[in-house]
N, C-alpha and C positions, 0 to 999 in steps of 0.2 A: 483573560477571557471569561466572561461571566456566564453563569447558568441561572435561569433559562435565557435563551436568546429567542426572541420572537419570530425570527426568521426560520427557525428550525423546530420550535417547540411542537412536540406531540407527533412528529413524523415516525418515530420509533417507539411510541408509547407502548409499554408492556413486553417490549422485546428484549432479548438477551443476546449481546454481541461479544465475541472475542476478537481482540486486535493484537497481532504480533508486531514486533518492532515498535512498541508503544512508549518507549522511554524518551523519544525525541522526534523532531521532524514530523513527517507525514503521519506516522503512527500515533504519536502524542496528540496532534491536532485532531486526528479522526476519532480517538478514544474520547476526547473531550466534547467534540461535536456530537457524537452518538449519545453521550450522556445528556447533553443539552436537549437532544431530540426525544429524550425519555426512556432510553435504553438502560438496562443494567450492563456494565461493561467488565469484562475480564481483560485486564491489560497484561500482556506477556512480553518480556524482554530479557536478554541475559545481562543487561546493565541494570544495576540497582537503582538507577534514576527512574525506573518505571514506577517506584513508590511515590515519586513526586507527581506523576501524572495522576495517580489515584488520589493522592492528597488534594490536588486542585479540584478534582470532580467532587470529592466528598465535602470539601469546604463550602461548596454551593448546594449541598443537600442531595447530590447525585449518588447513585449506587455503583460502586466499583470495587474490584478485588485485583490486587497485584500478584503477579507470579514471576519471580526471577528464575528464568530457565532458558536453555537453548533449544529454540523451536525447530532447529534442523535435525534434532535427535527424536526418533519416532515414539520412544516411551514418553518423552517429556510433552510432546504436543498431544499425544493421546490422553495423557493424564490431566493436562490443562483443559481439554474439552470435556472429559468426564467431570472435572471439578466445577465447570460452569453448570452443567446439567445437574450435578448434585446440589450445588449452592442456590441456583436460581430456577431449576425445574426444567429447563429446555436450552436449546441453541437455535436462535433464529438467523443470526448473521456471523459469518466468519471472514475477517479481513486478513488474508495472508499477506502481510506487508514487509515483513523482516527481510533485509538484504544488505549486501555490501557492494563496493564499487570495484574492488580489485585493482584500482589504480590504472594507470596508462603505461603498461609494461611493453616495450618493443618486442616484436614478434620472435626475434632470435634469442631474447632472454626469457620468454615464457617457458614455464615447466609444467609438466603433468600435475605437480603438487599444487601449483598455483591455480591451475584450471579446476582441480578437484575441489579446492576450498571455496571457490567462488560457486561452482556448480551445486555443491552440497548445501550451502546456505540459500542461495537465491532460487534454485530450481527444485532440488530434492526436498528441501524444507517446505517450499510452497506445495509440492505435491503431497506431502505428508499432511499438512493442514487440510488440504482438499479432501484427502482420503477420510480422514477421522471426522471431519465436519459432516461429510456426506453420510457417514456411518450413523451419526445421531439425528440427521435431518430427514432422511428418506423415510424412516418409519412414520413421521408426523406429515409426510406429503408436502413439506413447504420448507423454505429456507433460502438465504441468498449467500452465496460465496463470491468474495471479491478478491482479486489477486493484484498485487503491484507488479506491473510489467515496466516498460519504458519505451520511449521513442527509440531508444537504442536497439530494441528488438524489432523495430520496423525497417530500419535501414542503417547504413554505416554512418559514422561522423558524430556519434553522441556518447561513446564510451569505448572502453577497451574491448579486445576480442572475446575474453572469457565472459565479461559482464554482458556484452551484446548477445552472445550466444545463449547465455542463461535466461535472458529476458525474452528472446525469440522463443525459446523453450516454454516459458510461461504462457506466452500467447497461444502456442500450440496446445498446451495442457488444457487451457480454458476451452478451446474450440473442441478438442476431442472429448473432454469430460462432459460438455454440454450434451453430447449425444449418448454418451454412456449412461447419463442420468435421465435419459428420455423417459417421460411419463411419471417421473418421481416427484414433480412439483418443486424440485430444487433448481434454482437458477445459479449460473456462474458466469462472471464477467471479469475482464481485466481493465485496469487504468494504465495508461502509458504517460507518465509525466515527462514533461520536457525538463529545461533547467529549473529546478526549484532550490531555494536557499535552505539547506538542511545541514545536519552535522556531517553528512557524507560528502556534501559539496562545499563546505566550508573552505577548504583550501583555495578553490577556484575564486570565491568571493574576496577572501583575505589578500590574495595575490593581486587581484584587480584593485583593491582599495589601497594597497601599498604602492602600486605604480600610479595611482590617481586616474585609473581607467574604469572605475566602477560605473560610469555612465554609459559604457559600451556593453555592459553585461546584458545578454539577451538581444543584442541588436540584430541578430539574424532572423528573428521571428517578426511577423507583422505588428505585434503589440510593442515590440522593441523593449522589452523588460523581462526580467525573470520573474518566476512565480513564487507564491508563498505556500507553505504547507496547507493552510486553511482552504486554499482554492482546490487542492486535491481532496481534502476531506469533505468538501461540499459535493463533489462528484461521488465519492464513496458513500455519502449519506443518501444520495439519490438512488444508487444502485441497491443500497440496503433496504430502501423503503419500498412500500407497496406501489408507490407512483411508478417504479420500474417493473411492474409485474409482467410485462411482456417483452422484457429485455433479457436476452440470454445468448451466450456464446460469442460475446462481442469484446473487442479491444478498443478502448476509447483514448485517443490522444488527448491530453490536457496540457497544451504546449504553446500557447500563444499563437498557434498557426504554423509553427515551424515545419511540421510534417506535411503541410498542405501543398508544398512546392519542390520542384527540383531545385538544386543549388542555383542561386542567382546572385548578382551584386545588388544589394538593396539600393533604391534611390535615395539620394540625399534629402535630408529633412531641411526644409527652408529655415 
């Protein structure tokens, strides 16, 4: 992925963005796209591979800083946001993207510990990013906060119970926070990805390829394919940019049309 990309160049010129879960998948793609668009990026992840994301940005003369840290811990996310302000002067965009799937565990095998792990990372970690981003954005009367939810948070059939509940919580967090930030100039929105090929979903894709059924991946949505992290990153870029200046408190499915319908048997393709 090269920098600059004429399709995005300049959309975030002069802005500073924090991206959590930036070591791989949607977070990595978004950090790189934000840099392509002109932002200075603070890339945070508990995985050391976040350094590779920053190296990719810097290789093409982008500005970026890597922080290896667990964003579900309040002191860590607070310090990361303070570091962004200290190093670059402000925070204009916060993309709270970090999350885990929690797997598909049968109901009678789920435990409070399993639920707590998923909720801590996916929902509480997102809340903490929102809380501390708003802390530094509201005095400046501007900023965009973006949260990764999921189509699993809209209705059943796209994830396990703890994961789906956590993502429904993220959507509610976005809606309620939009009103708590009334008059502040700070916007908050969520993206609800469908099936995207990332490190988290890798087992699904690996199993399908091993069975020779990879041509069926994504067959339930009208586009009849899975998505790529860059396709979510482009939505994040729009929400981060001034082009979305009147977009607030919303949850946007980016899922090939999957959530547009009740369950149906798709027609055969000739």
